[in-house]
N, CA, C and O atoms as a GROMACS GRO file, in nm:
protein
  620
    1MET      N    1   7.182   4.512  19.679
    1MET     CA    2   7.184   4.439  19.508
    1MET      C    3   7.339   4.392  19.395
    1MET      O    4   7.454   4.434  19.380
    2ASN      N    5   7.276   4.312  19.354
    2ASN     CA    6   7.423   4.240  19.263
    2ASN      C    7   7.399   4.328  19.184
    2ASN      O    8   7.290   4.308  19.129
    3VAL      N    9   7.494   4.503  19.122
    3VAL     CA   10   7.490   4.450  18.927
    3VAL      C   11   7.599   4.411  18.900
    3VAL      O   12   7.677   4.389  18.992
    4PRO      N   13   7.641   4.390  18.766
    4PRO     CA   14   7.707   4.382  18.715
    4PRO      C   15   7.798   4.496  18.750
    4PRO      O   16   7.759   4.588  18.823
    5LEU      N   17   7.949   4.491  18.688
    5LEU     CA   18   8.002   4.617  18.640
    5LEU      C   19   8.031   4.688  18.573
    5LEU      O   20   8.085   4.798  18.575
    6GLY      N   21   7.959   4.564  18.446
    6GLY     CA   22   7.943   4.633  18.276
    6GLY      C   23   7.813   4.717  18.224
    6GLY      O   24   7.794   4.801  18.135
    7ARG      N   25   7.712   4.638  18.348
    7ARG     CA   26   7.553   4.722  18.351
    7ARG      C   27   7.608   4.864  18.438
    7ARG      O   28   7.558   4.973  18.412
    8VAL      N   29   7.688   4.853  18.513
    8VAL     CA   30   7.679   5.019  18.595
    8VAL      C   31   7.746   5.045  18.435
    8VAL      O   32   7.671   5.046  18.337
    9GLY      N   33   7.844   5.059  18.426
    9GLY     CA   34   7.897   5.125  18.312
    9GLY      C   35   7.854   5.170  18.190
    9GLY      O   36   7.907   5.249  18.112
   10VAL      N   37   7.679   5.067  18.178
   10VAL     CA   38   7.692   5.140  18.066
   10VAL      C   39   7.540   5.214  18.104
   10VAL      O   40   7.447   5.240  18.027
   11ILE      N   41   7.548   5.231  18.203
   11ILE     CA   42   7.389   5.253  18.297
   11ILE      C   43   7.419   5.377  18.336
   11ILE      O   44   7.322   5.447  18.367
   12LEU      N   45   7.627   5.472  18.350
   12LEU     CA   46   7.642   5.574  18.364
   12LEU      C   47   7.698   5.653  18.222
   12LEU      O   48   7.717   5.773  18.201
   13LEU      N   49   7.713   5.556  18.150
   13LEU     CA   50   7.689   5.614  17.982
   13LEU      C   51   7.552   5.650  17.971
   13LEU      O   52   7.538   5.768  18.003
   14GLN      N   53   7.460   5.602  17.942
   14GLN     CA   54   7.364   5.630  17.925
   14GLN      C   55   7.305   5.740  17.992
   14GLN      O   56   7.203   5.800  17.958
   15THR      N   57   7.406   5.771  18.132
   15THR     CA   58   7.274   5.910  18.201
   15THR      C   59   7.436   6.016  18.130
   15THR      O   60   7.409   6.129  18.089
   16LEU      N   61   7.529   5.987  18.125
   16LEU     CA   62   7.608   6.111  18.049
   16LEU      C   63   7.534   6.170  17.958
   16LEU      O   64   7.467   6.273  17.946
   17PHE      N   65   7.574   6.046  17.877
   17PHE     CA   66   7.475   6.064  17.733
   17PHE      C   67   7.272   6.196  17.698
   17PHE      O   68   7.223   6.278  17.620
   18VAL      N   69   7.239   6.112  17.838
   18VAL     CA   70   7.094   6.211  17.801
   18VAL      C   71   7.105   6.312  17.901
   18VAL      O   72   7.001   6.370  17.932
   19SER      N   73   7.239   6.351  17.971
   19SER     CA   74   7.205   6.458  18.031
   19SER      C   75   7.279   6.554  17.885
   19SER      O   76   7.271   6.676  17.902
   20SER      N   77   7.310   6.534  17.824
   20SER     CA   78   7.484   6.576  17.748
   20SER      C   79   7.334   6.638  17.709
   20SER      O   80   7.339   6.743  17.773
   21MET      N   81   7.205   6.637  17.645
   21MET     CA   82   7.133   6.661  17.563
   21MET      C   83   7.095   6.727  17.552
   21MET      O   84   7.060   6.786  17.450
   22SER      N   85   7.072   6.773  17.769
   22SER     CA   86   6.979   6.895  17.760
   22SER      C   87   7.123   7.033  17.712
   22SER      O   88   7.244   7.033  17.688
   23ALA      N   89   6.959   7.174  17.725
   23ALA     CA   90   7.038   7.254  17.682
   23ALA      C   91   7.107   7.308  17.780
   23ALA      O   92   7.088   7.304  17.902
   24SER      N   93   7.229   7.383  17.689
   24SER     CA   94   7.256   7.431  17.835
   24SER      C   95   7.217   7.617  17.890
   24SER      O   96   7.139   7.688  17.826
   25ALA      N   97   7.264   7.647  17.970
   25ALA     CA   98   7.281   7.693  18.053
   25ALA      C   99   7.201   7.874  18.026
   25ALA      O  100   7.107   7.941  18.071
   26ASP      N  101   7.320   7.887  17.917
   26ASP     CA  102   7.296   8.017  17.774
   26ASP      C  103   7.151   8.008  17.658
   26ASP      O  104   7.083   8.097  17.606
   27VAL      N  105   7.146   7.835  17.649
   27VAL     CA  106   7.008   7.882  17.556
   27VAL      C  107   6.892   7.870  17.718
   27VAL      O  108   6.783   7.926  17.733
   28LEU      N  109   6.954   7.794  17.799
   28LEU     CA  110   6.787   7.805  17.844
   28LEU      C  111   6.809   8.004  17.878
   28LEU      O  112   6.695   8.051  17.873
   29ALA      N  113   6.870   8.072  17.896
   29ALA     CA  114   6.848   8.250  17.955
   29ALA      C  115   6.827   8.310  17.855
   29ALA      O  116   6.808   8.429  17.876
   30MET      N  117   6.817   8.262  17.689
   30MET     CA  118   6.763   8.308  17.590
   30MET      C  119   6.602   8.180  17.601
   30MET      O  120   6.611   8.078  17.533
   31SER      N  121   6.513   8.194  17.661
   31SER     CA  122   6.406   8.125  17.619
   31SER      C  123   6.320   8.189  17.679
   31SER      O  124   6.201   8.165  17.664
   32LYS      N  125   6.388   8.325  17.797
   32LYS     CA  126   6.261   8.395  17.808
   32LYS      C  127   6.275   8.574  17.790
   32LYS      O  128   6.385   8.608  17.834
   33ILE      N  129   6.237   8.629  17.766
   33ILE     CA  130   6.296   8.802  17.806
   33ILE      C  131   6.149   8.811  17.872
   33ILE      O  132   6.036   8.764  17.864
   34GLU      N  133   6.255   8.937  17.966
   34GLU     CA  134   6.187   9.028  18.082
   34GLU      C  135   6.182   9.167  18.018
   34GLU      O  136   6.290   9.202  17.969
   35VAL      N  137   6.054   9.278  18.003
   35VAL     CA  138   6.100   9.383  17.935
   35VAL      C  139   5.997   9.474  18.027
   35VAL      O  140   5.878   9.450  18.049
   36LYS      N  141   6.048   9.545  18.058
   36LYS     CA  142   5.994   9.653  18.197
   36LYS      C  143   5.958   9.758  18.101
   36LYS      O  144   6.025   9.848  18.049
   37LEU      N  145   5.770   9.705  18.086
   37LEU     CA  146   5.670   9.829  18.007
   37LEU      C  147   5.704   9.994  18.025
   37LEU      O  148   5.756  10.056  17.932
   38SER      N  149   5.669  10.059  18.154
   38SER     CA  150   5.677  10.172  18.177
   38SER      C  151   5.838  10.215  18.065
   38SER      O  152   5.866  10.334  18.052
   39ASP      N  153   5.918  10.121  18.004
   39ASP     CA  154   5.996  10.192  17.867
   39ASP      C  155   5.966  10.235  17.781
   39ASP      O  156   6.031  10.328  17.733
   40ILE      N  157   5.826  10.177  17.708
   40ILE     CA  158   5.760  10.180  17.643
   40ILE      C  159   5.672  10.290  17.642
   40ILE      O  160   5.567  10.277  17.705
   41PRO      N  161   5.697  10.412  17.573
   41PRO     CA  162   5.605  10.577  17.540
   41PRO      C  163   5.421  10.438  17.481
   41PRO      O  164   5.427  10.318  17.452
   42GLU      N  165   5.302  10.524  17.486
   42GLU     CA  166   5.211  10.525  17.471
   42GLU      C  167   5.288  10.508  17.299
   42GLU      O  168   5.399  10.552  17.269
   43GLY      N  169   5.210  10.444  17.220
   43GLY     CA  170   5.161  10.507  17.066
   43GLY      C  171   5.330  10.490  16.994
   43GLY      O  172   5.359  10.546  16.888
   44LYS      N  173   5.430  10.406  17.074
   44LYS     CA  174   5.524  10.342  17.012
   44LYS      C  175   5.569  10.192  17.039
   44LYS      O  176   5.543  10.138  17.146
   45ASN      N  177   5.635  10.128  16.938
   45ASN     CA  178   5.684  10.022  16.966
   45ASN      C  179   5.752  10.022  16.942
   45ASN      O  180   5.797  10.102  16.860
   46MET      N  181   5.838   9.890  17.015
   46MET     CA  182   5.982   9.832  17.093
   46MET      C  183   6.033   9.696  17.026
   46MET      O  184   5.949   9.606  17.030
   47CYS      N  185   6.191   9.657  16.945
   47CYS     CA  186   6.171   9.608  16.864
   47CYS      C  187   6.313   9.573  16.969
   47CYS      O  188   6.402   9.651  17.002
   48PHE      N  189   6.292   9.408  17.010
   48PHE     CA  190   6.360   9.315  17.101
   48PHE      C  191   6.432   9.167  17.022
   48PHE      O  192   6.398   9.091  16.931
   49LYS      N  193   6.556   9.180  17.121
   49LYS     CA  194   6.578   8.992  17.063
   49LYS      C  195   6.525   8.906  17.102
   49LYS      O  196   6.514   8.894  17.224
   50TRP      N  197   6.484   8.831  17.034
   50TRP     CA  198   6.464   8.689  17.169
   50TRP      C  199   6.371   8.598  17.065
   50TRP      O  200   6.271   8.599  16.993
   51ARG      N  201   6.562   8.462  17.147
   51ARG     CA  202   6.583   8.322  17.041
   51ARG      C  203   6.563   8.378  16.955
   51ARG      O  204   6.446   8.377  16.914
   52GLY      N  205   6.645   8.442  16.895
   52GLY     CA  206   6.701   8.456  16.739
   52GLY      C  207   6.630   8.559  16.610
   52GLY      O  208   6.652   8.595  16.494
   53LYS      N  209   6.511   8.579  16.745
   53LYS     CA  210   6.423   8.666  16.626
   53LYS      C  211   6.376   8.789  16.682
   53LYS      O  212   6.404   8.805  16.800
   54PRO      N  213   6.303   8.894  16.616
   54PRO     CA  214   6.273   9.023  16.668
   54PRO      C  215   6.111   8.990  16.696
   54PRO      O  216   6.016   8.943  16.634
   55LEU      N  217   6.147   9.061  16.869
   55LEU     CA  218   6.014   9.082  16.917
   55LEU      C  219   5.975   9.201  16.889
   55LEU      O  220   6.061   9.282  16.855
   56PHE      N  221   5.842   9.238  16.896
   56PHE     CA  222   5.792   9.399  16.896
   56PHE      C  223   5.677   9.372  17.021
   56PHE      O  224   5.606   9.274  17.046
   57ILE      N  225   5.689   9.473  17.072
   57ILE     CA  226   5.623   9.530  17.140
   57ILE      C  227   5.540   9.654  17.184
   57ILE      O  228   5.591   9.752  17.239
   58ARG      N  229   5.417   9.643  17.156
   58ARG     CA  230   5.379   9.726  17.085
   58ARG      C  231   5.311   9.834  17.197
   58ARG      O  232   5.276   9.759  17.288
   59HIS      N  233   5.265  10.010  17.246
   59HIS     CA  234   5.203  10.009  17.364
   59HIS      C  235   5.112  10.118  17.289
   59HIS      O  236   5.137  10.231  17.246
   60ARG      N  237   4.968  10.020  17.290
   60ARG     CA  238   4.855  10.084  17.204
   60ARG      C  239   4.784  10.194  17.226
   60ARG      O  240   4.719  10.091  17.246
   61THR      N  241   4.725  10.297  17.245
   61THR     CA  242   4.698  10.411  17.183
   61THR      C  243   4.534  10.362  17.224
   61THR      O  244   4.469  10.271  17.172
   62PRO      N  245   4.506  10.421  17.293
   62PRO     CA  246   4.316  10.387  17.361
   62PRO      C  247   4.264  10.464  17.226
   62PRO      O  248   4.147  10.488  17.255
   63ARG      N  249   4.287  10.519  17.086
   63ARG     CA  250   4.262  10.510  16.908
   63ARG      C  251   4.270  10.399  16.902
   63ARG      O  252   4.164  10.338  16.888
   64GLU      N  253   4.421  10.311  16.910
   64GLU     CA  254   4.449  10.216  16.859
   64GLU      C  255   4.371  10.074  16.842
   64GLU      O  256   4.348  10.004  16.743
   65ILE      N  257   4.333  10.057  17.009
   65ILE     CA  258   4.278   9.964  17.058
   65ILE      C  259   4.099   9.953  16.923
   65ILE      O  260   4.083   9.871  16.833
   66GLU      N  261   4.037  10.025  16.951
   66GLU     CA  262   3.944  10.078  16.983
   66GLU      C  263   3.871  10.042  16.797
   66GLU      O  264   3.762  10.012  16.748
   67GLN      N  265   4.059  10.079  16.731
   67GLN     CA  266   3.991  10.127  16.635
   67GLN      C  267   4.028   9.883  16.550
   67GLN      O  268   3.972   9.831  16.453
   68GLU      N  269   4.115   9.831  16.629
   68GLU     CA  270   4.136   9.718  16.661
   68GLU      C  271   4.033   9.610  16.684
   68GLU      O  272   4.020   9.496  16.640
   69ALA      N  273   3.940   9.710  16.794
   69ALA     CA  274   3.863   9.598  16.852
   69ALA      C  275   3.706   9.634  16.707
   69ALA      O  276   3.626   9.541  16.706
   70GLN      N  277   3.679   9.727  16.625
   70GLN     CA  278   3.608   9.727  16.521
   70GLN      C  279   3.591   9.662  16.444
   70GLN      O  280   3.481   9.618  16.411
   71VAL      N  281   3.749   9.624  16.367
   71VAL     CA  282   3.740   9.560  16.236
   71VAL      C  283   3.650   9.408  16.213
   71VAL      O  284   3.695   9.306  16.264
   72ASP      N  285   3.522   9.405  16.133
   72ASP     CA  286   3.543   9.262  16.095
   72ASP      C  287   3.573   9.181  16.011
   72ASP      O  288   3.604   9.192  15.893
   73LEU      N  289   3.555   9.054  16.115
   73LEU     CA  290   3.643   8.970  16.109
   73LEU      C  291   3.643   8.939  15.979
   73LEU      O  292   3.748   8.888  15.940
   74SER      N  293   3.540   8.957  15.884
   74SER     CA  294   3.514   8.853  15.738
   74SER      C  295   3.615   8.942  15.674
   74SER      O  296   3.669   8.885  15.580
   75GLU      N  297   3.658   9.062  15.694
   75GLU     CA  298   3.719   9.148  15.601
   75GLU      C  299   3.872   9.105  15.624
   75GLU      O  300   3.968   9.174  15.590
   76LEU      N  301   3.881   8.939  15.707
   76LEU     CA  302   4.050   8.950  15.741
   76LEU      C  303   4.082   8.817  15.648
   76LEU      O  304   4.006   8.722  15.629
   77ARG      N  305   4.176   8.830  15.611
   77ARG     CA  306   4.235   8.641  15.617
   77ARG      C  307   4.267   8.527  15.701
   77ARG      O  308   4.266   8.404  15.693
   78ASP      N  309   4.294   8.610  15.777
   78ASP     CA  310   4.323   8.472  15.930
   78ASP      C  311   4.232   8.534  15.980
   78ASP      O  312   4.294   8.635  16.013
   79PRO      N  313   4.106   8.556  16.020
   79PRO     CA  314   4.027   8.576  16.071
   79PRO      C  315   4.077   8.559  16.228
   79PRO      O  316   4.089   8.437  16.236
   80GLN      N  317   4.098   8.591  16.302
   80GLN     CA  318   4.112   8.694  16.504
   80GLN      C  319   4.029   8.785  16.552
   80GLN      O  320   4.015   8.877  16.471
   81HIS      N  321   3.974   8.797  16.643
   81HIS     CA  322   3.964   8.886  16.732
   81HIS      C  323   4.048   8.999  16.812
   81HIS      O  324   4.116   8.951  16.902
   82ASP      N  325   4.053   9.092  16.802
   82ASP     CA  326   4.220   9.186  16.876
   82ASP      C  327   4.186   9.140  16.986
   82ASP      O  328   4.289   9.139  17.053
   83LEU      N  329   4.105   9.102  17.044
   83LEU     CA  330   4.153   9.057  17.198
   83LEU      C  331   4.150   8.910  17.234
   83LEU      O  332   4.162   8.877  17.352
   84ASP      N  333   4.132   8.806  17.122
   84ASP     CA  334   4.211   8.673  17.102
   84ASP      C  335   4.391   8.646  17.098
   84ASP      O  336   4.470   8.558  17.134
   85ARG      N  337   4.396   8.772  17.036
   85ARG     CA  338   4.548   8.772  17.043
   85ARG      C  339   4.662   8.896  17.176
   85ARG      O  340   4.766   8.960  17.168
   86VAL      N  341   4.578   8.875  17.259
   86VAL     CA  342   4.634   9.027  17.330
   86VAL      C  343   4.574   8.999  17.518
   86VAL      O  344   4.463   8.970  17.562
   87LYS      N  345   4.631   9.011  17.547
   87LYS     CA  346   4.592   8.945  17.696
   87LYS      C  347   4.541   9.093  17.818
   87LYS      O  348   4.467   9.102  17.916
   88LYS      N  349   4.641   9.203  17.729
   88LYS     CA  350   4.606   9.334  17.825
   88LYS      C  351   4.576   9.449  17.695
   88LYS      O  352   4.684   9.506  17.678
   89PRO      N  353   4.499   9.490  17.622
   89PRO     CA  354   4.440   9.583  17.523
   89PRO      C  355   4.547   9.696  17.496
   89PRO      O  356   4.572   9.742  17.384
   90GLU      N  357   4.627   9.743  17.652
   90GLU     CA  358   4.704   9.809  17.546
   90GLU      C  359   4.826   9.792  17.491
   90GLU      O  360   4.875   9.888  17.430
   91TRP      N  361   4.899   9.669  17.500
   91TRP     CA  362   4.984   9.584  17.450
   91TRP      C  363   4.964   9.495  17.330
   91TRP      O  364   4.885   9.404  17.304
   92ALA      N  365   5.022   9.529  17.292
   92ALA     CA  366   5.077   9.411  17.178
   92ALA      C  367   5.200   9.338  17.168
   92ALA      O  368   5.306   9.400  17.184
   93ILE      N  369   5.200   9.200  17.142
   93ILE     CA  370   5.337   9.145  17.180
   93ILE      C  371   5.309   9.039  17.026
   93ILE      O  372   5.229   8.950  16.998
   94LEU      N  373   5.426   9.111  16.951
   94LEU     CA  374   5.442   8.966  16.856
   94LEU      C  375   5.593   8.935  16.873
   94LEU      O  376   5.690   8.960  16.943
   95ILE      N  377   5.539   8.845  16.736
   95ILE     CA  378   5.709   8.814  16.701
   95ILE      C  379   5.736   8.897  16.532
   95ILE      O  380   5.653   8.914  16.442
   96GLY      N  381   5.833   8.922  16.535
   96GLY     CA  382   5.820   8.993  16.370
   96GLY      C  383   5.924   8.984  16.322
   96GLY      O  384   6.043   9.009  16.342
   97VAL      N  385   5.840   8.932  16.232
   97VAL     CA  386   5.863   8.794  16.088
   97VAL      C  387   5.772   8.795  16.020
   97VAL      O  388   5.659   8.791  16.069
   98CYS      N  389   5.790   8.801  15.904
   98CYS     CA  390   5.645   8.875  15.832
   98CYS      C  391   5.582   8.732  15.806
   98CYS      O  392   5.668   8.689  15.730
   99THR      N  393   5.506   8.646  15.815
   99THR     CA  394   5.393   8.509  15.764
   99THR      C  395   5.423   8.526  15.586
   99THR      O  396   5.335   8.473  15.518
  100HIS      N  397   5.540   8.595  15.506
  100HIS     CA  398   5.502   8.528  15.430
  100HIS      C  399   5.647   8.480  15.378
  100HIS      O  400   5.666   8.363  15.409
  101LEU      N  401   5.742   8.533  15.315
  101LEU     CA  402   5.897   8.504  15.377
  101LEU      C  403   5.999   8.511  15.465
  101LEU      O  404   6.119   8.483  15.464
  102GLY      N  405   5.922   8.554  15.542
  102GLY     CA  406   6.024   8.580  15.693
  102GLY      C  407   6.105   8.706  15.762
  102GLY      O  408   6.140   8.728  15.878
  103CYS      N  409   6.119   8.776  15.641
  103CYS     CA  410   6.156   8.938  15.666
  103CYS      C  411   6.089   8.985  15.787
  103CYS      O  412   5.985   8.939  15.835
  104VAL      N  413   6.162   9.085  15.833
  104VAL     CA  414   6.120   9.202  15.939
  104VAL      C  415   6.014   9.299  15.966
  104VAL      O  416   6.042   9.396  16.036
  105PRO      N  417   5.946   9.290  15.938
  105PRO     CA  418   5.822   9.451  15.927
  105PRO      C  419   5.852   9.565  16.004
  105PRO      O  420   5.898   9.550  16.117
  106ILE      N  421   5.830   9.698  15.950
  106ILE     CA  422   5.894   9.789  15.900
  106ILE      C  423   5.693   9.793  16.062
  106ILE      O  424   5.584   9.738  16.054
  107ALA      N  425   5.754   9.885  16.166
  107ALA     CA  426   5.677   9.895  16.272
  107ALA      C  427   5.593  10.050  16.204
  107ALA      O  428   5.602  10.137  16.118
  108ASN      N  429   5.517  10.004  16.309
  108ASN     CA  430   5.369  10.198  16.275
  108ASN      C  431   5.440  10.257  16.120
  108ASN      O  432   5.524  10.344  16.096
  109ALA      N  433   5.366  10.168  16.039
  109ALA     CA  434   5.364  10.228  15.859
  109ALA      C  435   5.267  10.117  15.824
  109ALA      O  436   5.231  10.024  15.896
  110GLY      N  437   5.237  10.142  15.718
  110GLY     CA  438   5.107  10.009  15.580
  110GLY      C  439   5.002  10.135  15.637
  110GLY      O  440   4.992  10.213  15.732
  111ASP      N  441   4.929  10.096  15.505
  111ASP     CA  442   4.839  10.114  15.479
  111ASP      C  443   4.698  10.084  15.628
  111ASP      O  444   4.579  10.113  15.620
  112PHE      N  445   4.772  10.019  15.749
  112PHE     CA  446   4.707  10.014  15.821
  112PHE      C  447   4.700  10.049  15.993
  112PHE      O  448   4.636  10.007  16.090
  113GLY      N  449   4.799  10.147  15.969
  113GLY     CA  450   4.952  10.184  16.114
  113GLY      C  451   5.034  10.087  16.173
  113GLY      O  452   5.145  10.086  16.226
  114GLY      N  453   4.969  10.028  16.154
  114GLY     CA  454   5.031   9.875  16.175
  114GLY      C  455   5.147   9.819  16.225
  114GLY      O  456   5.197   9.814  16.338
  115TYR      N  457   5.189   9.767  16.080
  115TYR     CA  458   5.325   9.695  16.040
  115TYR      C  459   5.280   9.638  15.893
  115TYR      O  460   5.188   9.570  15.848
  116TYR      N  461   5.462   9.739  15.814
  116TYR     CA  462   5.452   9.719  15.678
  116TYR      C  463   5.580   9.562  15.642
  116TYR      O  464   5.672   9.528  15.718
  117CYS      N  465   5.546   9.498  15.516
  117CYS     CA  466   5.708   9.397  15.522
  117CYS      C  467   5.709   9.504  15.442
  117CYS      O  468   5.617   9.552  15.376
  118PRO      N  469   5.842   9.544  15.456
  118PRO     CA  470   5.919   9.580  15.255
  118PRO      C  471   5.947   9.515  15.170
  118PRO      O  472   5.952   9.550  15.052
  119CYS      N  473   5.970   9.402  15.215
  119CYS     CA  474   6.063   9.281  15.123
  119CYS      C  475   5.901   9.281  15.020
  119CYS      O  476   5.893   9.392  14.968
  120HIS      N  477   5.786   9.198  14.982
  120HIS     CA  478   5.684   9.244  14.908
  120HIS      C  479   5.580   9.250  14.980
  120HIS      O  480   5.569   9.143  15.039
  121GLY      N  481   5.498   9.319  15.005
  121GLY     CA  482   5.407   9.444  15.058
  121GLY      C  483   5.302   9.424  15.118
  121GLY      O  484   5.192   9.476  15.101
  122SER      N  485   5.348   9.317  15.220
  122SER     CA  486   5.214   9.330  15.340
  122SER      C  487   5.206   9.361  15.422
  122SER      O  488   5.298   9.338  15.500
  123HIS      N  489   5.064   9.456  15.478
  123HIS     CA  490   5.047   9.539  15.551
  123HIS      C  491   4.944   9.426  15.701
  123HIS      O  492   4.852   9.346  15.713
  124TYR      N  493   5.040   9.497  15.776
  124TYR     CA  494   4.937   9.411  15.941
  124TYR      C  495   4.872   9.541  16.023
  124TYR      O  496   4.936   9.636  16.067
  125ASP      N  497   4.761   9.525  16.030
  125ASP     CA  498   4.733   9.624  16.193
  125ASP      C  499   4.799   9.640  16.244
  125ASP      O  500   4.914   9.600  16.227
  126ALA      N  501   4.734   9.748  16.386
  126ALA     CA  502   4.832   9.759  16.454
  126ALA      C  503   4.834   9.598  16.610
  126ALA      O  504   4.908   9.600  16.708
  127SER      N  505   4.754   9.510  16.584
  127SER     CA  506   4.687   9.356  16.594
  127SER      C  507   4.803   9.268  16.552
  127SER      O  508   4.797   9.151  16.589
  128GLY      N  509   4.899   9.301  16.486
  128GLY     CA  510   4.907   9.210  16.418
  128GLY      C  511   4.882   9.090  16.301
  128GLY      O  512   4.952   8.993  16.277
  129ARG      N  513   4.777   9.127  16.249
  129ARG     CA  514   4.688   9.108  16.176
  129ARG      C  515   4.728   9.152  15.990
  129ARG      O  516   4.739   9.254  15.922
  130ILE      N  517   4.734   9.035  15.975
  130ILE     CA  518   4.729   9.096  15.776
  130ILE      C  519   4.647   9.195  15.662
  130ILE      O  520   4.564   9.120  15.611
  131ARG      N  521   4.642   9.246  15.638
  131ARG     CA  522   4.512   9.283  15.586
  131ARG      C  523   4.567   9.307  15.469
  131ARG      O  524   4.484   9.245  15.403
  132LYS      N  525   4.646   9.350  15.385
  132LYS     CA  526   4.660   9.323  15.270
  132LYS      C  527   4.845   9.302  15.245
  132LYS      O  528   4.934   9.328  15.326
  133GLY      N  529   4.855   9.257  15.131
  133GLY     CA  530   4.973   9.202  15.044
  133GLY      C  531   4.962   9.022  15.013
  133GLY      O  532   4.863   8.957  14.977
  134PRO      N  533   5.123   8.968  15.047
  134PRO     CA  534   5.091   8.817  15.022
  134PRO      C  535   5.162   8.728  15.137
  134PRO      O  536   5.249   8.644  15.111
  135ALA      N  537   5.103   8.764  15.302
  135ALA     CA  538   5.108   8.695  15.389
  135ALA      C  539   5.020   8.580  15.387
  135ALA      O  540   4.973   8.583  15.273
  136PRO      N  541   4.978   8.492  15.439
  136PRO     CA  542   4.898   8.438  15.473
  136PRO      C  543   4.883   8.448  15.570
  136PRO      O  544   4.764   8.476  15.582
  137LEU      N  545   4.933   8.444  15.675
  137LEU     CA  546   4.892   8.434  15.825
  137LEU      C  547   4.926   8.573  15.873
  137LEU      O  548   4.981   8.657  15.802
  138ASN      N  549   4.877   8.596  16.041
  138ASN     CA  550   4.926   8.751  16.092
  138ASN      C  551   5.035   8.734  16.159
  138ASN      O  552   5.084   8.638  16.218
  139LEU      N  553   5.059   8.818  16.145
  139LEU     CA  554   5.181   8.759  16.331
  139LEU      C  555   5.220   8.684  16.420
  139LEU      O  556   5.167   8.716  16.526
  140GLU      N  557   5.281   8.607  16.429
  140GLU     CA  558   5.266   8.525  16.520
  140GLU      C  559   5.249   8.585  16.719
  140GLU      O  560   5.332   8.659  16.771
  141VAL      N  561   5.162   8.545  16.771
  141VAL     CA  562   5.186   8.556  16.908
  141VAL      C  563   5.278   8.475  17.001
  141VAL      O  564   5.240   8.358  17.012
  142PRO      N  565   5.399   8.508  17.077
  142PRO     CA  566   5.373   8.482  17.218
  142PRO      C  567   5.333   8.399  17.299
  142PRO      O  568   5.212   8.394  17.275
  143PHE      N  569   5.364   8.294  17.419
  143PHE     CA  570   5.350   8.253  17.520
  143PHE      C  571   5.398   8.424  17.610
  143PHE      O  572   5.508   8.478  17.596
  144TYR      N  573   5.312   8.464  17.675
  144TYR     CA  574   5.389   8.572  17.725
  144TYR      C  575   5.300   8.606  17.891
  144TYR      O  576   5.182   8.580  17.871
  145GLU      N  577   5.314   8.640  17.995
  145GLU     CA  578   5.287   8.716  18.086
  145GLU      C  579   5.287   8.807  18.156
  145GLU      O  580   5.406   8.838  18.158
  146PHE      N  581   5.218   8.900  18.240
  146PHE     CA  582   5.201   8.998  18.313
  146PHE      C  583   5.325   8.923  18.484
  146PHE      O  584   5.276   8.841  18.561
  147PRO      N  585   5.402   8.952  18.493
  147PRO     CA  586   5.342   8.894  18.665
  147PRO      C  587   5.359   9.066  18.756
  147PRO      O  588   5.385   9.047  18.875
  148ALA      N  589   5.353   9.158  18.733
  148ALA     CA  590   5.403   9.284  18.803
  148ALA      C  591   5.283   9.379  18.666
  148ALA      O  592   5.266   9.342  18.551
  149ASP      N  593   5.215   9.512  18.738
  149ASP     CA  594   5.130   9.578  18.617
  149ASP      C  595   5.283   9.656  18.538
  149ASP      O  596   5.273   9.732  18.442
  150ASP      N  597   5.363   9.634  18.575
  150ASP     CA  598   5.458   9.722  18.489
  150ASP      C  599   5.623   9.568  18.441
  150ASP      O  600   5.746   9.580  18.449
  151LEU      N  601   5.572   9.497  18.414
  151LEU     CA  602   5.659   9.352  18.374
  151LEU      C  603   5.592   9.320  18.299
  151LEU      O  604   5.472   9.336  18.322
  152VAL      N  605   5.642   9.242  18.138
  152VAL     CA  606   5.568   9.121  18.093
  152VAL      C  607   5.724   8.984  18.098
  152VAL      O  608   5.842   8.994  18.128
  153ILE      N  609   5.647   8.885  18.056
  153ILE     CA  610   5.801   8.791  18.062
  153ILE      C  611   5.724   8.754  17.939
  153ILE      O  612   5.609   8.767  17.897
  154VAL      N  613   5.817   8.711  17.906
  154VAL     CA  614   5.759   8.597  17.726
  154VAL      C  615   5.848   8.510  17.682
  154VAL      O  616   5.967   8.536  17.670
  155GLY      N  617   5.789   8.388  17.652
  155GLY     CA  618   5.870   8.280  17.681
  155GLY      C  619   5.821   8.157  17.748
  155GLY      O  620   5.899   8.064  17.772
   0.00000   0.00000   0.00000
């Protein structure tokens, strides 16, 4: 194949430019987080930093699971059944950013025992659903998977 030298230079330059746009190793490392679930006692919530945001992982009690499953969807501003927000009922995995103005809610607080945002008074239940206050939407559920019973990978 007879390719002019100038064209080879352009192709090389394009390749270098495109490859410089790919994510660096440190950015790719932050794209996922692996959490050992046995470190989170039942009834407790732990916060992790993931992609520069707080990530809440809550080990829910049987009482919390039952309570959230019984919520009437017509009472919710952003109606979602609890089972549509979790893959395993005992684990609620949420982005810990209030959907009102981006503050970080406090876990195990508020009128519904889930999360309370101290900035403007939004109350979320143990499923992360908005129940009271100015927040328009439920707390976001990130993509996650359970590769083993004791392990979750978020991202």
